[in-house]
C-alpha positions as CSV (number, residue, x, y, z in Angstrom):
1,X,33.1,14.8,-12.4
2,X,34.3,12.1,-10.1
3,X,34.9,14.4,-7.2
4,X,31.5,16.2,-7.5
5,X,29.7,12.9,-7.8
6,X,31.3,11.8,-4.5
7,X,30.4,15.1,-2.9
8,X,26.8,15.0,-4.0
9,X,26.6,11.3,-3.2
10,X,27.7,12.2,0.4
11,X,25.1,15.0,0.5
12,X,22.4,12.7,-0.7
13,X,23.3,10.1,2.0
14,X,23.4,12.8,4.7
15,X,20.0,14.2,3.7
16,X,18.5,10.6,3.4
17,X,19.5,10.1,7.0
18,X,18.2,13.6,8.0
19,X,14.7,13.1,6.5
20,X,13.6,10.2,8.9
21,X,15.4,11.8,11.8
22,X,13.5,15.1,11.3
23,X,10.2,13.0,11.3
24,X,11.2,11.4,14.6
25,X,12.1,14.7,16.2
26,X,8.8,16.3,15.1
27,X,6.6,13.3,16.2
28,X,8.3,13.4,19.6
29,X,7.4,17.1,19.9
30,X,11.0,18.1,20.6
31,X,10.6,21.7,19.3
32,X,7.5,22.2,21.4
33,X,9.2,20.9,24.5
34,X,12.0,23.4,23.9
35,X,9.5,26.2,23.7
36,X,9.9,26.8,19.9
37,X,6.9,27.9,17.9
38,X,7.2,26.0,14.6
39,X,4.4,25.2,12.1
40,X,4.2,21.6,10.8
41,X,4.3,23.1,7.3
42,X,7.8,24.5,8.0
43,X,9.2,21.0,9.0
44,X,7.3,19.4,6.0
45,X,8.9,22.0,3.7
46,X,12.4,21.2,5.0
47,X,11.7,17.5,4.5
48,X,10.4,18.0,1.0
49,X,13.4,20.1,0.1
50,X,15.7,17.4,1.5
51,X,13.8,14.7,-0.3
52,X,14.0,16.5,-3.7
53,X,17.7,17.1,-3.2
54,X,18.2,13.3,-2.5
55,X,16.4,12.5,-5.8
56,X,18.5,15.0,-7.8
57,X,21.7,13.9,-6.1
58,X,21.2,10.4,-7.6
59,X,21.8,11.7,-11.1
60,X,25.1,13.6,-10.4
61,X,27.9,11.8,-12.2
62,X,25.6,9.3,-13.9
63,X,24.7,10.9,-17.2
64,X,27.5,13.1,-18.5
65,X,28.9,16.4,-17.3
66,X,26.1,18.7,-18.6
67,X,23.3,16.6,-17.1
68,X,25.3,16.2,-13.9
69,X,25.7,19.9,-13.6
70,X,22.0,20.4,-14.0
71,X,21.2,17.7,-11.4
72,X,23.7,19.4,-9.0
73,X,22.0,22.7,-9.5
74,X,18.6,21.2,-9.0
75,X,19.8,19.4,-5.8
76,X,21.1,22.6,-4.3
77,X,18.0,24.6,-5.4
78,X,15.8,22.0,-3.7
79,X,17.7,22.3,-0.5
80,X,17.6,26.1,-0.6
81,X,13.8,25.9,-1.3
82,X,13.2,23.9,1.9
83,X,15.2,26.3,4.0
84,X,13.6,29.3,2.4
85,X,10.0,28.1,3.0
86,X,11.0,27.1,6.6
87,X,12.1,30.7,7.3
88,X,9.4,32.6,5.3
89,X,6.3,30.4,5.7
90,X,4.9,32.1,8.9
91,X,4.9,35.4,7.1
92,X,3.7,34.2,3.7
93,X,0.9,32.0,5.1
94,X,-0.8,34.9,6.7
95,X,0.2,37.7,4.4
96,X,0.7,36.3,0.9
97,X,-1.4,39.1,-0.6
98,X,1.2,41.5,0.7
99,X,4.0,39.7,-1.2
100,X,2.3,38.7,-4.4
101,X,5.4,38.4,-6.6
102,X,7.3,36.4,-3.9
103,X,4.4,34.1,-3.5
104,X,4.0,33.6,-7.3
105,X,7.8,32.9,-7.8
106,X,7.7,30.5,-4.8
107,X,4.8,28.6,-6.4
108,X,6.6,28.4,-9.8
109,X,9.8,27.0,-8.2
110,X,8.0,24.5,-6.0
111,X,5.9,23.3,-9.0
112,X,8.9,22.9,-11.3
113,X,11.1,21.1,-8.8
114,X,8.3,18.7,-7.6
115,X,7.1,17.8,-11.1
116,X,10.7,17.1,-12.4
117,X,11.5,15.1,-9.3
118,X,8.2,13.2,-9.7
119,X,8.9,12.4,-13.3
120,X,12.2,10.8,-12.2
121,X,10.5,8.8,-9.4
122,X,7.3,7.5,-10.9
123,X,7.2,8.6,-14.6
124,X,4.9,10.8,-16.5
125,X,1.4,9.8,-15.4
126,X,1.1,11.8,-12.2
127,X,3.0,14.7,-13.8
128,X,0.4,14.8,-16.6
129,X,-2.5,14.6,-14.2
130,X,-1.0,17.5,-12.1
131,X,-0.5,19.6,-15.3
132,X,-4.1,18.9,-16.3
133,X,-5.2,20.2,-12.9
134,X,-3.2,23.4,-13.5
135,X,-4.8,23.7,-17.0
136,X,-8.3,23.4,-15.4
137,X,-7.5,26.0,-12.8
138,X,-6.4,28.4,-15.4
139,X,-8.9,27.8,-18.1
140,X,-11.8,25.9,-16.4
141,X,-14.2,28.5,-17.6
142,X,-13.8,27.2,-21.1
143,X,-14.9,23.6,-20.1
144,X,-18.5,23.0,-21.2
145,X,-21.2,21.3,-19.2
146,X,-21.5,20.6,-15.5
147,X,-17.7,20.6,-15.0
148,X,-17.3,24.2,-16.0
149,X,-15.0,26.1,-13.7
150,X,-14.5,29.8,-13.0
151,X,-10.9,30.1,-14.2
152,X,-8.1,31.7,-12.1
153,X,-5.3,34.0,-12.9
154,X,-1.8,32.5,-13.3
155,X,-0.5,34.6,-10.5
156,X,-3.3,33.5,-8.2
157,X,-2.8,29.8,-8.9
158,X,0.9,29.9,-8.3
159,X,0.6,32.0,-5.1
160,X,-2.0,29.4,-3.9
161,X,0.3,26.5,-4.6
162,X,3.4,28.1,-3.0
163,X,1.9,29.7,0.2
164,X,-1.4,28.0,1.1
165,X,-1.6,25.3,3.7
166,X,-4.3,23.5,1.6
167,X,-1.9,22.8,-1.3
168,X,1.6,21.4,-1.4
169,X,2.4,21.9,2.3
170,X,-0.9,20.5,3.4
171,X,-2.2,17.3,5.0
172,X,-1.0,14.9,2.3
173,X,2.6,16.0,2.6
174,X,2.5,16.2,6.3
175,X,1.1,12.6,6.7
176,X,3.9,11.3,4.4
177,X,6.5,13.3,6.3
178,X,5.5,12.6,9.9
179,X,3.8,9.2,9.7
180,X,4.8,7.2,6.6
181,X,8.4,8.1,7.0
182,X,8.4,6.8,10.6
183,X,6.9,3.5,9.6
184,X,9.2,3.0,6.7
185,X,12.2,3.6,9.0
186,X,10.7,1.1,11.4
187,X,10.4,-1.5,8.7
188,X,13.9,-0.9,7.4
189,X,15.5,-1.3,10.8
190,X,13.3,-4.3,11.6
191,X,14.7,-6.1,8.6
192,X,18.2,-5.0,9.4
193,X,18.1,-6.8,12.8
194,X,16.9,-10.0,11.2
195,X,13.2,-9.5,10.7
196,X,13.3,-10.9,7.2
197,X,14.8,-14.2,8.3
198,X,12.4,-14.3,11.3
199,X,9.4,-13.9,8.9
200,X,10.7,-16.6,6.6
201,X,11.3,-19.2,9.4
202,X,8.0,-18.4,11.0
203,X,6.3,-18.8,7.7
204,X,7.9,-22.3,7.3
205,X,6.5,-23.3,10.7
206,X,3.0,-21.8,10.0
207,X,2.7,-23.3,6.5
208,X,3.4,-26.8,7.8
209,X,4.2,-29.8,5.6
210,X,1.0,-30.1,3.6
211,X,0.8,-30.2,-0.2
212,X,2.2,-27.1,-1.9
213,X,3.9,-26.0,1.3
214,X,6.6,-24.0,-0.6
215,X,3.9,-21.7,-2.1
216,X,2.2,-21.5,1.3
217,X,5.4,-20.4,2.8
218,X,5.6,-17.7,0.1
219,X,2.1,-16.5,1.0
220,X,2.8,-16.3,4.8
221,X,6.3,-14.8,4.4
222,X,5.2,-12.2,1.9
223,X,2.2,-11.3,3.9
224,X,4.2,-10.8,7.0
225,X,7.0,-8.9,5.2
226,X,4.5,-6.8,3.2
227,X,2.5,-5.8,6.3
228,X,5.7,-3.9,7.3
229,X,7.0,-2.7,4.0
230,X,3.6,-1.7,2.6
231,X,5.1,-1.8,-1.0
232,X,4.1,-4.5,-3.4
233,X,7.0,-4.2,-5.8
234,X,9.7,-3.9,-3.2
235,X,8.1,-6.8,-1.4
236,X,8.3,-9.0,-4.5
237,X,12.0,-8.1,-5.1
238,X,12.8,-8.8,-1.4
239,X,11.1,-12.1,-0.7
240,X,10.6,-13.3,-4.3
241,X,14.2,-14.0,-4.9
242,X,13.9,-16.8,-2.3
243,X,10.3,-17.9,-2.6
244,X,9.9,-18.1,-6.4
245,X,12.8,-20.4,-7.1
246,X,11.6,-22.5,-4.1
247,X,8.1,-22.9,-5.6
248,X,9.6,-23.7,-9.1
249,X,11.8,-26.4,-7.5
250,X,8.7,-27.9,-5.9
251,X,6.9,-28.2,-9.2
252,X,4.9,-25.0,-9.7
253,X,5.1,-23.5,-13.2
254,X,7.1,-20.3,-13.5
255,X,4.1,-18.1,-14.2
256,X,2.2,-19.6,-11.2
257,X,5.2,-19.1,-8.9
258,X,5.6,-15.5,-10.0
259,X,1.8,-14.8,-9.7
260,X,1.5,-16.3,-6.3
261,X,4.4,-14.1,-5.0
262,X,2.9,-11.0,-6.7
263,X,-0.5,-11.5,-5.2
264,X,0.9,-12.4,-1.7
265,X,3.1,-9.3,-1.8
266,X,0.3,-7.0,-3.0
267,X,-1.8,-8.1,0.0
268,X,0.8,-6.6,2.3
269,X,-0.8,-3.2,1.5
270,X,-4.1,-4.5,2.9
271,X,-2.7,-6.3,6.0
272,X,-2.3,-4.6,9.4
273,X,-0.3,-3.3,11.2
274,X,1.2,-0.9,8.5
275,X,-0.8,-1.3,5.2
276,X,1.2,1.3,3.3
277,X,1.0,5.0,3.1
278,X,-2.6,5.1,1.8
279,X,-4.0,3.8,5.1
280,X,-2.4,6.7,7.1
281,X,-3.9,9.1,4.6
282,X,-7.3,7.5,5.0
283,X,-7.2,7.9,8.8
284,X,-6.3,11.6,8.3
285,X,-9.0,12.3,5.6
286,X,-11.7,10.6,7.7
287,X,-10.5,12.1,10.9
288,X,-10.5,8.8,12.7
289,X,-7.8,6.9,14.6
290,X,-5.5,4.6,12.8
291,X,-6.7,1.9,15.1
292,X,-10.1,2.1,13.4
293,X,-8.6,1.6,10.0
294,X,-6.6,-1.4,11.3
295,X,-9.7,-3.0,12.8
296,X,-11.7,-2.5,9.6
297,X,-8.9,-4.1,7.5
298,X,-8.4,-7.3,9.5
299,X,-11.2,-9.5,8.1
300,X,-10.8,-8.5,4.5
301,X,-7.0,-9.2,4.7
302,X,-7.7,-12.6,6.3
303,X,-10.2,-13.4,3.4
304,X,-7.6,-12.3,0.8
305,X,-4.9,-14.6,2.1
306,X,-7.3,-17.5,2.9
307,X,-8.4,-17.4,-0.7
308,X,-4.8,-17.5,-2.0
309,X,-3.9,-20.2,0.5
310,X,-6.9,-22.4,-0.6
311,X,-6.2,-22.0,-4.3
312,X,-2.6,-23.1,-3.7
313,X,-3.8,-26.2,-1.7
314,X,-6.3,-27.2,-4.4
315,X,-3.7,-26.7,-7.2
316,X,-1.1,-28.7,-5.3
317,X,-3.5,-31.6,-4.9
318,X,-4.7,-31.4,-8.5
319,X,-1.2,-31.3,-10.0
320,X,0.5,-33.5,-7.5
321,X,2.9,-31.0,-6.0
322,X,4.2,-32.7,-2.9
323,X,5.8,-31.7,0.3
324,X,9.2,-30.2,-0.2
325,X,11.8,-32.1,1.8
326,X,14.6,-29.7,0.9
327,X,13.4,-27.0,3.3
328,X,15.5,-26.6,6.4
329,X,12.8,-25.4,8.8
330,X,13.7,-24.7,12.4
331,X,11.6,-25.6,15.4
332,X,9.1,-23.0,16.6
333,X,11.1,-22.6,19.8
334,X,14.3,-21.9,17.9
335,X,12.4,-19.4,15.6
336,X,11.0,-17.5,18.5
337,X,14.3,-17.6,20.4
338,X,16.2,-16.1,17.5
339,X,13.5,-13.7,16.5
340,X,12.4,-12.4,19.9
341,X,13.5,-8.8,19.1
342,X,11.3,-8.5,15.9
343,X,8.5,-10.2,17.8
344,X,8.9,-7.8,20.8
345,X,8.8,-4.8,18.6
346,X,5.6,-6.0,17.0
347,X,4.0,-6.5,20.4
348,X,5.1,-3.0,21.5
349,X,3.7,-1.5,18.2
350,X,0.3,-3.3,18.3
351,X,0.0,-3.1,22.1
352,X,0.6,0.7,22.1
353,X,-2.0,1.3,19.3
354,X,-4.8,-1.0,20.7
355,X,-4.2,-1.0,24.4
356,X,-3.0,2.5,25.2
357,X,-4.7,4.2,22.2
358,X,-1.3,5.7,21.2
359,X,-1.1,7.5,17.9
360,X,0.3,5.2,15.3
361,X,3.5,7.2,14.6
362,X,4.3,7.5,18.3
363,X,3.8,3.8,18.8
364,X,6.2,3.1,15.9
365,X,8.8,5.3,17.5
366,X,8.4,3.4,20.8
367,X,9.0,0.2,18.9
368,X,11.9,1.8,17.1
369,X,13.4,2.8,20.4
370,X,13.3,-0.7,21.7
371,X,14.8,-2.1,18.5
372,X,17.7,0.4,18.4
373,X,18.5,0.1,22.1
374,X,18.6,-3.7,22.1
375,X,20.6,-3.7,18.8
376,X,23.2,-1.3,20.1
377,X,23.5,-3.1,23.4
378,X,24.0,-6.4,21.6
379,X,26.6,-4.8,19.4
380,X,28.5,-3.4,22.4
381,X,28.5,-6.9,23.9
382,X,29.9,-8.4,20.7
383,X,26.8,-10.5,19.9
384,X,25.8,-8.8,16.6
385,X,27.5,-6.8,13.9
386,X,24.8,-4.2,13.6
387,X,26.6,-1.2,15.1
388,X,26.1,2.5,14.7
389,X,27.8,2.5,11.2
390,X,25.5,-0.3,9.9
391,X,22.5,1.3,11.5
392,X,23.2,4.6,9.7
393,X,23.5,2.8,6.4
394,X,20.1,1.2,7.0
395,X,18.6,4.6,7.9
396,X,20.1,6.1,4.8
397,X,18.6,3.3,2.6
398,X,15.1,3.6,4.1
399,X,15.3,7.4,4.1
400,X,16.0,7.3,0.3
401,X,12.9,5.1,-0.1
402,X,10.7,7.6,1.8
403,X,11.8,10.4,-0.5
404,X,9.8,8.9,-3.3
405,X,6.7,8.8,-1.2
406,X,7.2,12.4,0.0
407,X,7.3,13.6,-3.6
408,X,4.2,11.7,-4.6
409,X,2.2,13.1,-1.7
410,X,3.5,16.6,-2.4
411,X,2.1,16.3,-6.0
412,X,-1.1,14.9,-4.5
413,X,-1.3,17.9,-2.2
414,X,-1.2,20.2,-5.2
415,X,-4.0,18.3,-7.0
416,X,-6.2,18.1,-3.9
417,X,-5.6,21.8,-3.2
418,X,-6.5,22.8,-6.8
419,X,-9.6,20.5,-6.7
420,X,-10.8,22.5,-3.7
421,X,-9.8,25.9,-4.9
422,X,-11.5,25.5,-8.3
423,X,-14.5,23.7,-7.0
424,X,-13.9,20.8,-9.4
425,X,-14.0,18.2,-6.6
426,X,-17.6,19.3,-5.7
427,X,-18.6,19.4,-9.4
428,X,-17.1,15.9,-10.0
429,X,-19.1,14.4,-7.2
430,X,-22.4,15.7,-8.7
431,X,-21.3,14.7,-12.2
432,X,-20.6,11.1,-11.0
433,X,-23.9,11.0,-9.2
434,X,-25.7,12.3,-12.3
435,X,-23.9,9.9,-14.6
436,X,-24.6,6.9,-12.4
437,X,-28.3,8.0,-12.1
438,X,-28.2,7.4,-8.4
439,X,-27.5,3.7,-9.1
440,X,-25.2,2.6,-6.4
441,X,-23.9,-0.5,-8.2
442,X,-23.3,1.4,-11.4
443,X,-21.4,4.1,-9.6
444,X,-19.3,1.4,-7.8
445,X,-18.4,-0.3,-11.1
446,X,-17.4,3.1,-12.6
447,X,-15.3,4.0,-9.6
448,X,-13.6,0.6,-9.5
449,X,-12.8,0.8,-13.2
450,X,-11.3,4.4,-12.9
451,X,-9.2,3.2,-9.9
452,X,-7.7,0.3,-11.9
453,X,-7.1,2.6,-15.0
454,X,-5.4,5.3,-12.8
455,X,-3.4,2.6,-11.1
456,X,-1.8,1.5,-14.4
457,X,0.6,4.5,-14.1
458,X,0.4,5.6,-10.5
459,X,1.4,4.1,-7.1
460,X,-1.4,3.1,-4.7
461,X,-1.0,6.2,-2.6
462,X,-1.5,8.5,-5.6
463,X,-4.6,6.6,-6.8
464,X,-6.2,6.5,-3.4
465,X,-5.7,10.3,-2.9
466,X,-7.2,11.1,-6.3
467,X,-10.2,8.7,-5.8
468,X,-10.7,9.8,-2.2
469,X,-11.0,13.4,-3.4
470,X,-13.0,12.8,-6.6
471,X,-15.1,9.6,-6.3
472,X,-15.5,8.8,-2.6
473,X,-17.6,12.0,-1.9
474,X,-20.1,10.9,-4.6
475,X,-20.5,7.5,-2.9
476,X,-21.0,9.1,0.5
477,X,-23.6,11.5,-0.9
478,X,-25.8,8.6,-2.1
479,X,-25.7,6.9,1.4
480,X,-22.4,4.9,1.6
481,X,-20.7,5.2,5.0
482,X,-17.4,7.1,4.7
483,X,-15.2,4.3,5.9
484,X,-16.7,1.8,3.4
485,X,-16.4,4.3,0.6
486,X,-12.7,5.0,1.3
487,X,-11.9,1.3,1.8
488,X,-13.6,0.7,-1.6
489,X,-11.4,3.1,-3.5
490,X,-8.3,2.0,-1.4
491,X,-8.7,-1.6,-2.7
492,X,-9.3,-0.6,-6.2
493,X,-6.3,1.7,-6.2
494,X,-4.2,-1.3,-5.2
495,X,-5.6,-3.8,-7.7
496,X,-3.6,-2.3,-10.6
497,X,-0.5,-4.1,-9.1
498,X,-2.0,-7.5,-10.3
499,X,-4.3,-6.4,-13.1
500,X,-3.1,-6.8,-16.8
501,X,-1.9,-5.2,-19.0
502,X,0.4,-3.4,-16.6
503,X,0.6,-5.4,-13.4
504,X,3.7,-4.0,-11.8
505,X,4.0,-6.5,-9.0
506,X,3.4,-9.4,-11.4
507,X,5.9,-8.0,-13.9
508,X,8.5,-7.7,-11.1
509,X,7.9,-11.3,-10.1
510,X,8.2,-12.4,-13.8
511,X,11.6,-10.9,-13.9
512,X,12.7,-13.3,-11.2
513,X,10.7,-16.4,-12.3
514,X,11.7,-16.1,-16.0
515,X,8.1,-16.5,-17.1
516,X,6.3,-14.3,-19.6
517,X,5.1,-11.0,-18.0
518,X,1.7,-11.3,-19.6
519,X,1.2,-14.9,-18.5
520,X,2.3,-14.0,-15.0
521,X,-0.1,-11.0,-15.0
522,X,-3.1,-13.1,-16.0
523,X,-2.2,-15.8,-13.4
524,X,-2.0,-13.0,-10.8
525,X,-5.4,-11.7,-11.9
526,X,-6.9,-15.2,-11.4
527,X,-5.2,-15.9,-8.0
528,X,-6.3,-12.4,-6.7
529,X,-9.9,-12.7,-7.9
530,X,-11.3,-12.2,-4.4
531,X,-9.8,-8.7,-4.2
532,X,-12.1,-7.6,-7.0
533,X,-15.2,-8.7,-5.1
534,X,-14.3,-7.8,-1.5
535,X,-14.8,-4.0,-2.0
536,X,-18.4,-4.6,-2.9
537,X,-18.9,-6.5,0.4
538,X,-17.7,-3.3,2.2
539,X,-20.7,-1.5,0.8
540,X,-23.4,-4.2,0.9
541,X,-22.2,-6.3,3.9
542,X,-20.5,-3.8,6.2
543,X,-20.0,-6.5,8.8
544,X,-16.8,-7.4,7.0
545,X,-15.4,-4.0,8.2
546,X,-16.4,-4.9,11.8
547,X,-19.5,-2.7,11.5
548,X,-22.6,-4.1,13.3
549,X,-23.3,-6.7,16.0
550,X,-21.0,-9.6,16.7
551,X,-23.4,-12.1,15.2
552,X,-23.6,-10.1,12.0
553,X,-19.9,-9.8,11.7
554,X,-19.4,-13.5,12.4
555,X,-22.1,-14.5,9.9
556,X,-20.6,-12.3,7.1
557,X,-17.1,-13.6,7.7
558,X,-18.1,-17.3,7.9
559,X,-20.3,-17.1,4.8
560,X,-17.5,-15.4,2.9
561,X,-15.0,-18.1,3.9
562,X,-17.4,-20.8,2.6
563,X,-18.0,-18.8,-0.6
564,X,-14.3,-18.4,-1.3
565,X,-13.7,-22.1,-0.8
566,X,-16.5,-23.0,-3.2
567,X,-15.4,-20.4,-5.9
568,X,-11.8,-21.4,-5.6
569,X,-12.6,-25.1,-6.0
570,X,-14.9,-24.3,-8.9
571,X,-12.3,-22.2,-10.7
572,X,-9.5,-24.8,-10.3
573,X,-11.6,-27.8,-10.8
574,X,-10.2,-29.7,-7.8
575,X,-10.6,-29.7,-4.1
576,X,-10.1,-33.0,-2.3
577,X,-10.8,-34.7,-5.6
578,X,-11.2,-33.6,-9.2
579,X,-14.5,-32.0,-9.8
580,X,-16.8,-32.7,-12.7
581,X,-18.0,-29.8,-14.8
582,X,-21.5,-29.7,-13.4
583,X,-20.1,-29.7,-9.8
584,X,-17.6,-27.0,-10.7
585,X,-20.4,-24.8,-12.0
586,X,-22.5,-25.5,-9.0
587,X,-19.7,-24.7,-6.6
588,X,-18.9,-21.4,-8.4
589,X,-22.6,-20.4,-8.8
590,X,-23.5,-21.0,-5.2
591,X,-20.3,-19.3,-4.0
592,X,-21.0,-16.2,-6.0
593,X,-24.6,-16.2,-4.8
594,X,-23.4,-16.3,-1.2
595,X,-21.3,-13.2,-1.8
596,X,-24.1,-11.4,-3.7
597,X,-26.2,-8.8,-1.7
598,X,-29.3,-10.9,-1.9
599,X,-30.9,-8.9,0.9
600,X,-31.1,-6.0,-1.5
601,X,-33.4,-8.0,-3.8
602,X,-35.5,-10.1,-1.4
603,X,-36.2,-11.0,2.2
604,X,-33.3,-11.9,4.6
605,X,-34.4,-15.5,4.4
606,X,-33.3,-15.7,0.8
607,X,-29.7,-14.8,1.7
608,X,-29.6,-17.0,4.7
609,X,-31.1,-19.9,2.8
610,X,-28.4,-19.6,0.0
611,X,-25.7,-19.5,2.7
612,X,-27.0,-22.6,4.4
613,X,-27.1,-24.4,1.0
614,X,-23.5,-23.4,0.3
615,X,-22.3,-24.5,3.8
616,X,-24.2,-27.8,3.4
617,X,-22.8,-28.5,0.0
618,X,-19.2,-27.8,1.2
619,X,-19.5,-29.9,4.3
620,X,-21.2,-32.8,2.4
621,X,-18.5,-32.8,-0.2
622,X,-15.6,-32.8,2.2
623,X,-17.3,-35.5,4.3
624,X,-17.9,-37.8,1.3
625,X,-14.4,-37.3,-0.1
626,X,-12.4,-37.2,3.1
627,X,-10.6,-40.4,2.3
628,X,-10.6,-40.1,-1.5
629,X,-7.6,-37.9,-2.0
630,X,-4.4,-39.5,-3.3
631,X,-1.4,-39.6,-1.1
632,X,0.9,-36.7,-1.6
633,X,4.4,-37.3,-2.8
634,X,7.5,-35.6,-1.5
635,X,9.3,-33.1,-3.6
636,X,12.9,-34.0,-3.2
637,X,15.8,-31.8,-3.8
638,X,17.1,-32.0,-7.3
């Protein structure tokens, strides 16, 4: 089996390169410029077939001859599926009723290949949810109560899945194929040209030399890196191998170091300019520009990282973690000089989106073009080693990563399509409204809890798609603005990464730090406390999403900053100095009161008065204790 494994390994590599290249070709409208009439579903089908083949090629030669033979057959079948749908989709999409057997067989093949590939990529959870949706579609008429469905014939269900644009070939798959893939490719090549080192050195300069600066570097570096990668676990494994040992060396406990890295990396899914696949799906579902999503995400992301930064500072002062003198930080001028290319690509990306209102995927390709052109010119001049061969390797690596996302979104497309076809999505909205008794806060609590539970076994993208289809419409129907409702479920879909008992990002960090997984998970839960409250601000204080007047936005943000400082100090028991128990309770209580939607229960003067008291308390405390802090020692190399 040695030769077949090499053959299928080469096939997997070729297809991993082909997947992102197909996305770039489609986004640049090359077929249309050549006068070809091609449906986006056709290209998405080709990419899904290639992605499935890549997943199955991974197993050839790994688990014995029989299993390898099965994997090889599945890989070839997947590739054949993509080509077949590409050729036949124009006919089947408009005349599926004329070819009922063909449509049914196609649906069966697509379902089996996608579910088996999905099981290998993310485990059983999403597979079970998808199978449950199939069961409801077939036997929903036996479900009692308000969720009773009409029941569909097996042939009808399979034909719908295999041929309808609202199912597997629909918007979820297309966004993954044409937008997410482009950004993952951009992130991969950015790191290949030295973006990771640039982020790290920039973080060292931004973090400064205050107490706990090693952990602050981890926060900044992971935030910058995560804003490009959009994946919490991969971010932990990429940056954590450097930041976690650095934090431990400076005096932080192993569980603290792992938790800080996990929370910082998870925040990358919330931080512009990329934010992960779910943000692109949100823009498509809401039919708004990606720029609108980025603008709404800026202030929450700042509050998230400010909270983590403040907690690190207070812990460092409390526990006496000094400034690390073993860090070799370069000057800002040197950092910018070495990292001018990653910086330039960022400027092109952000400038294109916000200045010229360019679609996000097109802006990413412009930035990619600059990056590739400069890298190849530098290679030709002998200045770098990143030539065509190395670039193809990087594209193959990132292409392999995108295959997992494509499979997840294909399954999500099946679920969304069946929710629509069976009417279950509509019924669920009314059920949730009835269960919550039109009580907004109760419905929010229920939605948040469901998001965290679903996230225990699903990636953020899958959780968001399910909640956006099932729960967000119920919130909208009782008066919540669409953007706020979708941002709410987006955040709670992400929180499973740092929520015990299965906090995937925290567990990944624990594998590096050597600490207990459970201890690291609970520490991550504590460090990320603000992420559990921020979604409620989206609903009750929409200024945090850049909704409203400038004064309203400024007030909401400023009061939230004061509140997070008070709560963080109260939780840790230390700010500039150690806090007594009554003062800790006062800090925490007033901070929580500042975040609470007091305008829902009384006149605006009540909320403004509490905010003024909180600001006065914080300012008075820092003024009185300005010179009371102990000198911070230096953490020397050991």
